[in-house]
C-alpha positions as CSV (number, residue, x, y, z in Angstrom):
1,M,-0.1,-0.3,-0.2
2,R,1.2,3.4,-0.9
3,T,1.0,6.0,1.7
4,T,2.7,9.8,1.8
5,L,4.5,10.6,5.0
6,D,6.0,13.2,6.9
7,I,8.9,11.4,9.0
8,P,11.9,13.5,9.7
9,E,14.7,12.7,7.3
10,D,17.0,12.6,10.1
11,L,15.3,10.4,12.1
12,I,14.3,7.5,9.2
13,D,18.9,8.4,8.4
14,E,19.2,7.4,11.7
15,A,17.2,4.9,12.2
16,M,19.2,3.2,8.7
17,K,22.3,3.9,10.8
18,A,20.9,1.6,13.7
19,S,19.2,-0.9,12.0
20,R,21.7,-1.4,9.1
21,I,18.8,-1.2,7.1
22,N,19.5,0.3,3.5
23,T,15.8,1.5,2.5
24,K,13.3,3.4,4.2
25,T,10.3,1.6,3.6
26,K,12.5,-1.6,4.8
27,V,13.2,0.8,8.1
28,I,9.5,1.9,8.7
29,V,7.9,-1.4,8.0
30,A,11.0,-2.7,10.6
31,A,10.4,-0.4,12.7
32,L,6.6,-1.0,12.9
33,E,7.2,-4.8,13.3
34,G,9.5,-4.2,16.1
35,L,6.2,-1.7,17.8
36,I,4.0,-4.5,16.9
37,R,6.1,-7.2,18.8
38,R,6.1,-5.4,22.1
39,S,3.0,-4.3,22.6
40,K,2.4,-8.2,22.1
41,I,5.2,-9.5,24.7
42,S,3.8,-6.3,26.8
43,D,0.1,-7.9,27.0
44,L,1.4,-11.5,27.3
45,K,3.8,-10.2,30.6
46,K,0.9,-10.3,32.7
47,F,0.5,-13.5,32.3
48,R,3.9,-14.0,34.0
49,G,3.5,-16.5,36.8
50,K,0.4,-17.5,36.3
51,V,-0.1,-20.6,33.8
52,A,1.1,-23.3,35.1
53,L,3.5,-25.3,32.6
54,D,4.8,-29.3,32.8
55,I,7.3,-28.8,30.7
56,D,11.1,-29.1,30.3
57,L,12.0,-25.4,28.8
58,D,16.0,-27.0,29.2
59,G,14.6,-29.6,26.7
60,V,12.6,-27.8,24.5
61,R,15.2,-25.1,23.9
62,G,18.2,-27.7,24.0
63,R,20.5,-26.8,26.8
64,K,22.2,-29.8,28.8
65,C,21.8,-28.9,32.2
66,R,24.6,-27.9,33.8
67,Y,24.7,-29.7,37.4
């Protein structure tokens, strides 16, 4: 979808340098995806400690127990 935006050029340039993304479109898409991801993570944090899971996280993550 094409949209006209008035975004400060220095902000776009800084985002492109920080992310090492070389197009304005890609850096805006990455920023929007990051915003959505953070929002979803924030929503999930309210369930921390409230859901009983009977799984071995080390096994799921492919880790070996050090102890």
